C-alpha positions as CSV (number, residue, x, y, z in Angstrom):
1,X,-0.1,-0.2,0.0
2,X,3.0,2.4,0.6
3,X,4.3,2.6,-2.4
4,X,0.9,2.9,-4.5
5,X,1.6,6.3,-3.2
6,X,5.6,6.8,-3.0
7,X,6.5,6.0,-6.6
8,X,4.3,8.4,-8.5
9,X,5.1,11.2,-5.2
10,X,9.1,10.4,-6.0
11,X,7.9,11.4,-9.9
12,X,5.8,13.7,-10.0
13,X,7.9,16.0,-7.4
14,X,11.2,15.2,-9.4
15,X,9.9,16.8,-12.0
16,X,8.4,19.7,-9.6
17,X,11.9,20.4,-8.8
18,X,13.2,20.3,-12.5
19,X,15.3,17.1,-11.9
20,X,16.2,14.2,-14.5
21,X,15.7,10.5,-13.8
22,X,19.8,10.2,-14.2
23,X,20.5,12.8,-12.1
24,X,18.7,12.1,-8.6
25,X,20.0,8.2,-9.0
26,X,23.2,9.6,-9.0
27,X,22.9,11.9,-5.8
28,X,21.1,8.7,-4.5
29,X,23.6,6.2,-5.7
30,X,21.9,4.0,-7.4
31,X,20.9,3.4,-11.1
32,X,18.3,5.3,-13.0
33,X,16.7,2.3,-14.8
34,X,16.3,0.9,-10.3
35,X,15.0,4.5,-10.2
36,X,12.4,4.2,-13.0
37,X,11.4,1.0,-11.3
38,X,10.4,2.6,-8.3
39,X,9.0,5.8,-9.8
40,X,6.6,3.2,-11.4
41,X,5.9,1.2,-8.3
42,X,7.8,-2.1,-9.7
43,X,10.2,-1.6,-6.7
44,X,9.3,-1.6,-2.8
45,X,11.7,0.9,-0.7
46,X,12.4,1.9,2.4
47,X,15.0,2.7,5.0
48,X,18.3,4.7,3.8
49,X,17.0,5.0,0.4
50,X,13.5,6.2,1.1
51,X,15.5,9.2,3.5
52,X,18.2,9.5,0.8
53,X,15.5,10.2,-1.9
54,X,13.4,12.9,0.7
55,X,16.5,14.9,0.8
56,X,17.1,15.0,-2.4
57,X,13.8,16.0,-3.9
58,X,13.5,18.3,0.0
59,X,10.5,17.0,1.1
60,X,10.1,16.1,5.0
61,X,9.8,12.4,5.1
62,X,6.6,12.2,6.6
63,X,5.5,14.3,3.8
64,X,7.0,11.6,1.2
65,X,5.7,8.6,2.5
66,X,3.1,9.9,5.5
67,X,0.4,8.1,7.6
68,X,-2.0,10.8,6.3
69,X,-2.1,9.9,2.9
70,X,-1.9,6.1,3.6
71,X,-5.4,7.0,5.9
72,X,-6.1,9.0,2.5
73,X,-5.3,6.1,0.1
74,X,-7.9,3.2,2.4
75,X,-10.1,6.2,2.3
76,X,-10.5,6.8,-1.3
77,X,-10.4,2.8,-2.0
78,X,-13.1,2.9,0.4
79,X,-15.3,5.2,-1.7
80,X,-14.0,3.5,-4.6
81,X,-16.5,0.8,-3.9
82,X,-19.8,2.5,-3.4
83,X,-22.2,1.2,-6.0
84,X,-22.4,4.6,-7.6
85,X,-18.7,4.9,-8.2
86,X,-18.5,1.1,-9.5
87,X,-21.1,2.4,-12.3
88,X,-18.7,4.8,-13.1
89,X,-15.3,2.8,-13.7
90,X,-13.6,4.6,-11.6
91,X,-9.7,3.2,-12.1
92,X,-9.6,1.9,-7.8
93,X,-6.4,0.5,-8.4
94,X,-4.8,3.7,-9.6
95,X,-5.9,5.9,-6.5
96,X,-2.1,6.2,-5.1
97,X,-1.2,7.2,-8.3
98,X,-4.2,10.2,-8.0
99,X,-2.5,11.0,-4.7
100,X,1.0,10.4,-5.5
101,X,0.4,13.0,-8.3
102,X,-2.9,15.5,-7.6
103,X,-2.5,15.4,-3.7
104,X,-5.1,18.4,-3.6
105,X,-7.5,16.7,-5.9
106,X,-7.5,13.6,-3.9
107,X,-8.3,15.8,-0.5
108,X,-11.0,17.2,-2.6
109,X,-12.8,13.8,-3.9
110,X,-13.3,13.2,0.0
111,X,-13.8,16.1,0.9
112,X,-17.0,16.2,-1.3
113,X,-17.6,12.5,-0.5
114,X,-17.6,13.4,3.5
115,X,-20.1,16.3,2.8
116,X,-22.5,14.0,0.9
117,X,-22.4,11.8,3.6
118,X,-23.0,14.1,6.3
119,X,-26.0,14.9,4.1
120,X,-27.3,11.8,3.5
121,X,-26.7,11.2,7.1
122,X,-28.9,14.6,8.3
123,X,-31.6,13.2,5.6
124,X,-31.8,9.8,7.4
125,X,-32.0,11.9,10.7
126,X,-34.9,13.9,9.7
127,X,-37.1,10.6,8.0
128,X,-36.5,9.3,11.0
129,X,-38.1,12.5,13.0
130,X,-40.6,13.0,10.8
131,X,-42.0,9.7,10.6
132,X,-41.6,8.8,14.0
133,X,-40.9,11.5,16.6
134,X,-44.2,12.2,19.1
135,X,-43.0,16.0,19.5
136,X,-44.6,16.5,15.0
137,X,-47.7,14.3,15.7
138,X,-48.7,16.0,19.0
139,X,-48.0,19.2,18.0
140,X,-50.3,19.3,15.0
141,X,-52.9,17.2,17.0
142,X,-52.5,20.6,19.0
143,X,-52.9,23.0,16.2
144,X,-56.0,20.9,14.3
145,X,-57.3,21.3,18.0
146,X,-57.7,25.1,18.1
147,X,-58.1,25.5,14.7
148,X,-61.5,23.5,15.3
149,X,-62.0,25.9,18.0
150,X,-61.1,29.4,16.6
151,X,-63.6,27.9,13.8
152,X,-66.5,26.9,16.0
153,X,-66.3,30.6,17.9
154,X,-66.1,32.5,14.6
155,X,-69.3,30.7,13.2
156,X,-71.1,31.4,16.2
157,X,-70.5,34.7,16.0
158,X,-70.8,34.7,12.7
159,X,-74.5,33.0,12.2
160,X,-76.2,34.9,15.1
161,X,-75.0,38.7,14.5
162,X,-78.2,39.6,17.3
163,X,-76.2,37.6,20.0
164,X,-75.9,39.4,23.3
165,X,-72.7,41.4,24.0
166,X,-71.6,39.6,26.9
167,X,-71.5,35.8,25.3
168,X,-69.8,37.9,22.4
169,X,-67.4,38.8,24.3
170,X,-66.6,35.6,25.4
171,X,-66.1,34.1,22.4
172,X,-64.3,36.9,21.2
173,X,-62.0,36.0,24.3
174,X,-62.1,32.4,23.4
175,X,-60.6,33.2,19.6
176,X,-58.1,35.7,20.9
177,X,-56.7,32.9,23.7
178,X,-57.0,30.2,20.6
179,X,-55.6,32.6,18.3
180,X,-52.6,33.1,20.9
181,X,-51.5,29.2,21.4
182,X,-51.8,28.4,18.1
183,X,-48.9,30.9,17.7
184,X,-47.4,29.5,19.8
185,X,-47.4,25.9,18.8
186,X,-46.5,28.0,14.9
187,X,-43.4,29.2,16.4
188,X,-42.3,25.9,18.3
189,X,-42.8,24.0,15.0
190,X,-40.6,26.9,13.2
191,X,-38.1,26.3,16.2
192,X,-38.0,22.6,15.1
193,X,-37.4,22.9,11.3
194,X,-35.1,26.1,11.8
195,X,-31.4,24.6,10.7
196,X,-29.7,26.1,13.2
197,X,-31.8,25.0,16.2
198,X,-31.8,21.4,14.7
199,X,-28.3,20.6,15.3
200,X,-28.9,21.7,18.9
201,X,-32.6,19.8,19.2
202,X,-32.4,16.9,21.5
203,X,-36.2,15.6,21.9
204,X,-36.9,13.5,24.5
205,X,-34.2,12.6,27.6
206,X,-32.5,9.8,26.2
207,X,-31.5,12.2,22.9
208,X,-29.9,13.9,25.7
209,X,-28.2,11.3,27.4
210,X,-27.1,9.9,24.1
211,X,-26.5,13.4,23.2
212,X,-23.9,13.4,26.2
213,X,-22.0,9.8,25.1
214,X,-21.6,10.9,21.8
215,X,-20.2,14.0,22.5
216,X,-17.4,12.7,24.5
217,X,-16.8,9.4,21.8
218,X,-18.2,7.1,24.7
219,X,-15.0,7.6,26.8
220,X,-14.9,10.0,30.3
221,X,-11.8,10.6,31.4
222,X,-12.8,11.7,35.3
223,X,-13.9,8.1,35.2
224,X,-11.3,5.9,33.4
225,X,-8.1,7.5,36.0
226,X,-10.3,6.5,38.9
227,X,-10.8,3.8,38.5
228,X,-7.5,1.9,37.6
229,X,-6.7,1.6,41.1
230,X,-10.3,1.1,42.2
231,X,-10.4,-2.4,40.0
232,X,-7.3,-3.7,42.6
233,X,-9.6,-3.4,45.8
234,X,-12.5,-6.0,44.1
235,X,-12.4,-9.0,46.2
236,X,-11.6,-12.6,45.0
237,X,-14.8,-14.8,44.2
238,X,-17.4,-15.1,41.9
239,X,-18.3,-12.9,39.0
240,X,-21.4,-11.8,41.1
241,X,-19.7,-10.9,44.0
242,X,-17.2,-9.1,42.3
243,X,-20.0,-6.8,40.6
244,X,-21.5,-6.3,43.9
245,X,-18.1,-5.1,45.0
246,X,-17.4,-2.9,42.0
247,X,-21.0,-1.1,42.5
248,X,-20.3,-0.4,46.1
249,X,-17.1,1.4,45.1
250,X,-19.2,3.3,42.6
251,X,-21.2,4.5,45.2
252,X,-18.9,4.8,47.4
253,X,-15.7,7.0,45.8
254,X,-17.1,8.2,42.3
255,X,-20.9,8.9,43.1
256,X,-19.1,13.0,43.2
257,X,-17.2,12.7,40.1
258,X,-20.8,11.6,38.5
259,X,-22.7,14.1,39.4
260,X,-20.1,16.7,38.4
261,X,-20.1,15.6,34.8
262,X,-24.0,15.9,34.8
263,X,-23.8,19.0,36.6
264,X,-21.3,20.4,34.3
265,X,-23.1,19.5,30.9
266,X,-25.3,21.9,29.1
267,X,-26.9,19.5,26.6
268,X,-29.1,17.8,29.7
269,X,-31.5,20.4,29.7
270,X,-34.2,18.6,31.9
271,X,-34.3,17.0,34.9
272,X,-35.2,13.7,33.2
273,X,-31.8,13.2,31.4
274,X,-30.0,13.9,34.4
275,X,-31.2,11.5,36.4
276,X,-30.7,9.0,33.6
277,X,-27.3,10.2,32.4
278,X,-26.1,9.9,36.5
279,X,-27.8,6.4,36.1
280,X,-26.0,5.6,33.1
281,X,-22.3,6.8,34.3
282,X,-22.9,5.1,37.5
283,X,-23.0,1.6,35.2
284,X,-20.3,3.4,33.2
285,X,-18.1,3.4,35.9
286,X,-18.7,0.2,37.3
287,X,-17.5,-1.5,33.3
288,X,-14.6,0.5,34.5
289,X,-13.9,-0.8,37.7
290,X,-14.6,-4.4,36.3
291,X,-12.4,-3.5,32.9
292,X,-9.8,-1.0,33.1
293,X,-8.6,0.4,30.2
294,X,-5.5,-0.7,30.1
295,X,-5.9,-3.9,30.8
296,X,-9.1,-4.0,27.7
297,X,-6.6,-2.5,25.4
298,X,-4.3,-5.5,26.3
299,X,-5.8,-8.5,26.3
300,X,-8.7,-6.9,23.5
301,X,-5.3,-6.7,21.3
302,X,-3.4,-10.1,22.4
303,X,-7.5,-11.8,21.3
304,X,-7.8,-10.0,18.3
305,X,-10.9,-8.2,20.0
306,X,-12.8,-11.5,20.5
307,X,-15.2,-10.7,22.2
308,X,-16.4,-14.1,24.3
309,X,-12.8,-14.4,25.2
310,X,-12.7,-11.4,26.9
311,X,-15.8,-11.7,28.6
312,X,-14.4,-15.1,30.3
313,X,-11.0,-13.4,31.2
314,X,-13.0,-10.2,32.9
315,X,-15.7,-12.5,34.2
316,X,-18.0,-10.2,32.9
317,X,-20.9,-10.6,30.3
318,X,-20.8,-9.7,26.7
319,X,-22.8,-7.0,27.5
320,X,-20.5,-5.1,29.6
321,X,-17.1,-6.1,26.7
322,X,-19.2,-4.6,24.2
323,X,-19.8,-1.3,26.0
324,X,-16.3,-1.3,27.4
325,X,-14.7,-1.8,23.4
326,X,-17.0,1.3,22.2
327,X,-15.4,3.2,24.5
328,X,-11.8,2.8,23.7
329,X,-10.0,6.1,23.1
330,X,-9.9,7.2,19.3
331,X,-6.4,6.3,18.8
332,X,-4.1,5.3,15.6
333,X,-3.9,1.9,14.8
334,X,-6.7,0.8,17.2
335,X,-10.4,0.0,16.2
336,X,-13.6,2.1,16.9
337,X,-16.2,-0.3,18.4
338,X,-20.3,0.9,18.4
339,X,-22.4,-1.2,20.8
340,X,-26.8,-1.5,20.6
341,X,-29.1,-3.1,22.6
342,X,-32.0,-4.4,20.9
343,X,-35.5,-5.3,22.9
344,X,-38.1,-8.1,21.3
345,X,-40.4,-5.4,19.6
346,X,-37.5,-4.2,17.5
347,X,-36.5,-1.0,19.5
348,X,-33.0,0.6,20.5
349,X,-32.9,0.5,23.6
350,X,-29.3,1.5,24.3
351,X,-27.1,3.5,22.3
352,X,-23.3,4.0,22.2
353,X,-22.6,5.7,18.8
354,X,-20.1,4.6,16.0
355,X,-19.2,7.7,14.1
356,X,-20.4,7.0,10.0
357,X,-23.4,5.0,11.1
358,X,-26.6,6.3,11.8
359,X,-29.2,4.3,13.6
360,X,-32.7,5.3,13.9
361,X,-34.0,7.0,17.4
362,X,-37.5,6.7,17.1
363,X,-38.5,3.7,15.5
364,X,-36.8,0.5,14.2
365,X,-34.4,0.0,12.1
366,X,-33.7,-2.3,9.3
367,X,-35.1,-5.9,10.0
368,X,-32.3,-7.5,8.2
369,X,-29.7,-6.4,11.1
370,X,-28.6,-9.7,12.6
371,X,-29.4,-7.5,15.8
372,X,-32.8,-9.1,15.3
373,X,-32.3,-12.4,14.2
374,X,-29.6,-13.7,17.0
375,X,-32.7,-13.7,19.2
376,X,-33.7,-17.0,16.8
377,X,-30.6,-18.4,18.3
378,X,-30.3,-17.3,21.9
379,X,-26.6,-16.9,23.3
380,X,-24.8,-17.3,20.3
381,X,-22.2,-15.3,18.7
382,X,-23.9,-14.2,15.8
383,X,-21.4,-12.1,12.4
384,X,-23.0,-10.2,9.9
385,X,-20.8,-8.3,6.9
386,X,-23.0,-5.9,5.9
387,X,-23.4,-2.7,3.2
388,X,-25.5,-0.2,3.4
389,X,-27.2,1.4,0.0
390,X,-23.7,4.1,0.5
391,X,-21.6,1.5,-0.2
392,X,-20.1,1.4,3.2
393,X,-19.5,-1.9,4.6
394,X,-19.5,-2.7,8.5
395,X,-19.6,-6.0,10.8
396,X,-22.1,-7.2,12.8
397,X,-21.6,-9.0,15.9
398,X,-24.1,-9.7,17.9
399,X,-26.0,-11.8,20.4
400,X,-29.2,-12.2,22.7
401,X,-29.5,-13.2,26.0
402,X,-32.5,-13.9,28.5
403,X,-32.8,-11.2,31.1
404,X,-35.1,-11.1,34.2
405,X,-36.1,-14.0,35.9
406,X,-35.3,-17.6,34.6
407,X,-36.8,-20.7,36.2
408,X,-39.6,-23.1,35.2
409,X,-42.7,-21.9,33.1
410,X,-41.2,-18.3,33.7
411,X,-41.4,-16.7,30.2
412,X,-38.3,-15.8,28.7
413,X,-37.6,-12.1,27.6
414,X,-34.7,-11.5,25.4
415,X,-32.4,-8.4,25.0
416,X,-29.9,-8.4,21.7
417,X,-26.2,-7.2,22.6
418,X,-24.3,-5.8,19.0
419,X,-21.0,-4.6,18.6
420,X,-20.5,-2.7,15.2
421,X,-16.8,-2.1,13.3
422,X,-16.5,-0.6,10.4
423,X,-14.3,-2.8,7.3
424,X,-11.4,-1.5,7.9
425,X,-11.3,-1.8,11.6
426,X,-12.6,-5.2,11.6
427,X,-9.0,-6.1,9.7
428,X,-7.6,-6.2,13.1
429,X,-10.2,-8.4,14.7
430,X,-11.0,-11.9,14.8
431,X,-14.4,-11.0,13.1
432,X,-12.9,-9.9,9.8
433,X,-14.3,-11.4,6.8
434,X,-12.3,-13.3,4.7
435,X,-13.0,-13.1,0.8
436,X,-15.7,-16.1,0.9
437,X,-18.0,-13.7,3.2
438,X,-20.4,-11.9,1.0
439,X,-21.5,-8.1,1.8
440,X,-25.4,-8.9,2.9
441,X,-27.1,-5.3,1.7
442,X,-29.4,-4.1,4.8
443,X,-30.4,-0.7,5.2
444,X,-31.0,2.0,8.0
445,X,-34.8,2.0,8.5
446,X,-37.4,1.4,5.7
447,X,-38.4,5.2,5.0
448,X,-34.8,6.1,4.4
449,X,-33.5,2.7,2.6
450,X,-33.8,2.9,-1.6
451,X,-33.8,-0.9,-1.6
452,X,-37.2,-0.4,-3.4
453,X,-36.9,-4.9,-4.6
454,X,-36.5,-5.7,-0.9
455,X,-38.7,-8.1,0.7
456,X,-38.8,-7.4,3.5
457,X,-39.9,-3.5,3.5
458,X,-42.7,-2.4,5.4
459,X,-43.5,1.2,4.1
460,X,-42.7,3.0,1.2
461,X,-39.2,5.1,0.8
462,X,-39.2,9.0,1.5
463,X,-38.0,9.1,-2.0
464,X,-41.2,7.2,-3.5
């Protein structure tokens, strides 16, 4: 992958500086024919020769073959797999040459792709809210009620001109009050759709909680910094006894830390949201005590992020490991995880979001997700390699487990936990798809999915 960028970049820089192949080859003490092979990606180089070329071309070594360019290459390769790009016949084998010769254009294509992706995500969120958000339905219902009342009062005044003064004044007062209420509802609806307010608006307490975790990338350093020492205080014993001990330590030692985080977060606007954030952060802290971040990083790399092996090593359940992996900080060479939980009705009950994957907040997501299929095979870990309509690929790893009381004649209720990685990060894990693992086409929700021929569609898309 390095040489895909390196050869064209050397050739382009040499031409810019007006150096011939023979002169450059002489400076770095190689033959002109060997340099020609390097420039055409037929020879890989590194070490001393790479440094000599960087010095001769007056380029910093990291600029000549930097990590940023390699990441750009990988991202453009992913973009080239978009069905729309494939239909255009883009030269995906020459992306390295594009970066090497025209880095500005390469970055421009990436910026345009990100802009389009962001616009698509916004449209998906809007479609989700327009179809399922209770605020819209409630507001429209109130407006219709006010309009009906206003219409009734005005019809009475119009049809009975001889009505006495006192009743007429009462009807006028009703019309005035209803008009004021109607104006307020109109203002609220206008604010809802205002672009500036849209980015900030959270409509339910759980939206506010999700926004808190999203803004922190699911990671709270104030808690993590204090839990390493608390982990050492956990007693030996059963998993249940250690969990109880962790909860007691958190209640005693971290309650004020959690309270401080909640009090300082401006996006927590309601008392309910603050109470739920407090509850979820205490849960986060218990997980951090049970599975310290430093130990998680080490064992995760050793096991290639195998959730079952990590669960067994730390003596915790699958759900807790999934949540802890979603808290891994964004670092070079480390995969990013999202974590989601769904109940039997198909609703997402917990979201620890992964950048690039928009999960419906107000309705069910795509029924083809393995998140729901897992409940047909409880307690088994299942993997799914999916491709969204945008062409992006993800790997879903899910397991369903019963919750609540278990016993003879007791009804079994299942929750499904699912970890998500993008295709690039999945390569570092035990869940990496091999060449025989085909993509499974899925959507996000029926309302926003353009796959018109899907047999599982339950409602027409917004696009018609």
